[in-house]
N, C-alpha and C positions, 0 to 999 in steps of 0.2 A: 504494500500500500504506500503510495507516494505521499509527499508532504501535503499537497493540495487535498488529496482524498482524506487524510487524517484531519485536516483543518475543517473540511466540510462536515465530516462525521461528528467532530466535537461540537461544531456550531449547531448541527441538527439535534444533538443530544441535549445541549443546553436549552435550545428552544423548546424541545419536548418537555424538559423538566420544568421550565418556566410556565408552560401552558398547563401542565398538571397541577402545579402549585396554585396558579391563578384560579383554575377550575375548582380546586378543593376549597380555596378561600371563599369564593362566591357561593359554593354549596353550603359551607358552614354558616356564612352570613345569612343565607336564606333560612336555614334551619332555626337560627337564633331569632331572627325577626319574626317568623311565624310563631315560634315558641313564646316570645314576649307578648304578642297580641292575644294568643290563646290563653295564657295565664292571666293577662289583664282582663279579658272577657269573663273568665271564671270568677275573678275577684269582684269586678265592677257589676257584672250582670247577675251574680248569684250571692256570693258570700258577704261582701261589705254592706249592701243595703239591708240585709236580713240579720246582721250581727252574728254571722256564723264564724267558726274557727276551723283551723287545720293544724297539722303537726309541723314540726321543724321550725326554722327561723321565721317562715311566713306565718305560722301559727302563733308564735310569740308576738310578732308585730300586730296581728289581728287582735290578740288578747289585750295587749297594752292599748291599742287604739280604742277598743271598746270600753276599757276601764278609765281612760283619760280623754282629754280633749286634743291630744296630739294627732296630727295627720298621719294616716297610714303610710303614704309614700316616704315621708321622712323617717319613720320608724323602720321601714323595710331596709333602707340604706344603712341606718345607724346600727341596727342589730346584726346585719351581715358583715360589718366592718371587721370584727374580730375573726370571723371565719375566713375572710379574704386575706387577712394577715397570715393566718395559718397556711392558707393555700399558697401564698408567696414563698413560704419556707419549704413546703412539701413539694410543690409542683413547678415552682419557678415564676419569674416575672410575667412571661407571656400569658400563662393560664390565669394568673391573678388579675392582670389587666383586662383580659377578655371577660372574666367573671364580673369584675367591677363595672365594665361597660354594659353588660347585660342586665345586671341588677339596677343600675342607674336608668337604663332604657325602660325597664318595667315600671320603675317609680315615675318616670316622666309620662309614660303612656297612661297610667292610672290617674295621673293628675290632669293631663290635657285632653284625653279622649274619654268621653262619657258614654258608656254603653247603657242601654236601657235595662231596667230591672225586669228580668225575664219571668219570675214567678215568686209567689210568697209561700208556696207549699213547701213545708220544711223538708220532707223527704226528697223532693225534686231538687231543692236548693243544695242539700248535702251531697247528693249523688252527682248531679251535673256540674256543680261548682267544683267538686273534687276531680271530675273527669277532665274538664278544660284546664284546670290548674295543673294536674298531673301530666296531661299531654304537653302543655307548655314547658314544664320543667324537663320532660323527656326529650322534646325537640331541641331544647337548648343544649342538653347533654350530648345529643347526636352531633351538634355543631361544635363540640369541644368546649362548652362553657357551663355555667351553673346559674340558676335563678334562686337557689336556696343553698346556703352554706352548711347545712347540717351534715351532709355527707363528708365534707372536708374535716369537720371536727370529729366525726365518728372515726374516720380513718386515722387521725392523729392519736385519739384515745385508744383505739384498737391496737396500735403499734406499741404503745407504752404499757397498757394493762394486759394485753394478750388475749382479748376477747374479740368476737366477730363484729364487723361493722353493723350488721343487722341488729345484734343485741344492744349495741350502744344507742342506735336510733330508737329502738323500742323503749329503752329506759328513759331516754329524753322525752319521748312523746307521752309516756305514762305520766311523767312529771308535769308536762304541760296540761294534759287532760285533768290531772288531779287538782292542779291550781284552778283550772276553769270550773270544776265542780265545786270547789271550796268558795271561790270568790263570786261566782255567778250562780249557777245551779247545775244539778246533775243532768238534767235533760239537755242543756247546751253542750255539756261534755260528751254525752252519748252521741249526739248528732255530729260533733266534731270527730269522733271516732269513725263514723260512717264516711265523712268527708275524706279523712285521711286514708281509709281503706280504698275508696274509689280512686283517689289520686295516686296512691302507690301502685295499684294494679294497672292503671292506665300508663303510668311511667314505665313499668316493666314491659308492657306490650310495645310501647313506642321505642324503647331502647333496645330490647332484645328481639323485637319482631313478633308479628302475630303467629307466624309459623314457628313452632318450637322444634329445634333440630336435636337429633340424638346420634351420638357417635357409637357405632356398633363394631365390636371385635368378634370374629368367628374363628374357631379352631376346630377343624374337622378333617378326617382322612378323605372325605369326599369334597375337598376344597375346590377342585376343578369344576364340579357340577354346580356348586353354590356360586362360584365366581361367574359361571356362564349365566345362571339365573339372574343375578343382580345386574349384570351388564346388559343382557339381551332382553330378558323378560320385564324387568323393572326399569330399565333404561337409566341406570345410575352409575356414576363413576365409583371406583374403588381402588384401594392400594393393597398390594401383596407384599408382606414382610417375610423374610426368611428367618425362621426361628428354630429353636431346639426344645423339645419337651424335656421336662425334668424327670428324675427317676420316679417311676410309679411302681406299684406292686406287680412283680413279675415281668417288668419291662424296663429296660435301660433307656438312656437318653437317645433320642433320634431326631433327625431333621423333620421340620414341619412347616408348611406355608400358613401364614396368619393373614386373614382377610380383614380389612378395615374399610367401612363405608359410613356415610352420613345420610340419614333419612329424616323426613318429617314424621311427627308423631302419628299422622294419619296413615302412614305407610307401614308402620311397625307390625300391625296385625297381619297384613298380607305377607310381609317378609317372613314372619315366624311360621306362618302356615306353609309357605313354600319350602322353608328350611326343614320343617318337620317331614315333608314329603321325601326329602333327599336323605337327611340324617337326623332322626329324632334325638340322638345322643350328642349332637354338636354342642361344644362349649361356647356360650355366647355371653358377652358382657355388654352392658349399655351404660352410657353416661351422657348427661345433658351437654349440649354445645351452645354457647351463647350466640354465635353468629357465624356465617359461612360466606366466604368470598371465593370466586373462581370455581373450577371443577365443573362437573356435570350434575347440577341440582334440579334442572328443569328437564322434563321428559322430552326426548327427541321425537320429532315428528315420525309418525308411523308406529309408535309404541304406546 
């Protein structure tokens, strides 16, 4: 390859990298913008007009706003400041700045954009308020940002104390709901729990996807037939590992092919049925997969 060819290749590579970076930045900005407006709609259209609460830093801001005359947007920014400081130490300046901009944008939208009060029905307020708020937080997370700093604090405490992030968040929210029950009333705290559950489940769906993927490992002497079934009948990609069985009763170590594939939960039933037809004694392990990129996850035409 000549000097001019290498120069052209390097230029094309830099151009491609810049295009990918710009495309990703625009995609992240779109996710965050939609997330901000979704969360603002959940707050302005459902929770704030009806005095409802949620968990996390947003829940604390809602609780303090209800008990005092302080404006919610100001409280949202102030309460999230310590969390953002922790984010600066844990995840760096870029993430902290992006999170600060997102939370500030949410505060500005809730101040300047006035959504109509959608309903006064308490159950609808708790469910749909949580839905739109959770969707907004999840979309912001897909864009690499945060609208609620609770997860950042949970991560920091989890590292120091040695417990899971989910446990830290649960303890924090139990404390918030307990204070709400004590200072306001038990019914408000109970509706706040419904709001939090709706928000957290929606957040999980947005971040992890509606389709839940499962990674499956198969060890069987009939691996060739199972491999053919996965690739040709189910139309899915798979990987074959070369392994070695451990010592078992009456049998020494020997070579074995290990199959690995990723399926959606809707396909697991059919997969197990087809495997049972080939080898009912096949060793199969399954584990949840958060997300999937690349590979053959969509059925090919004709299958």
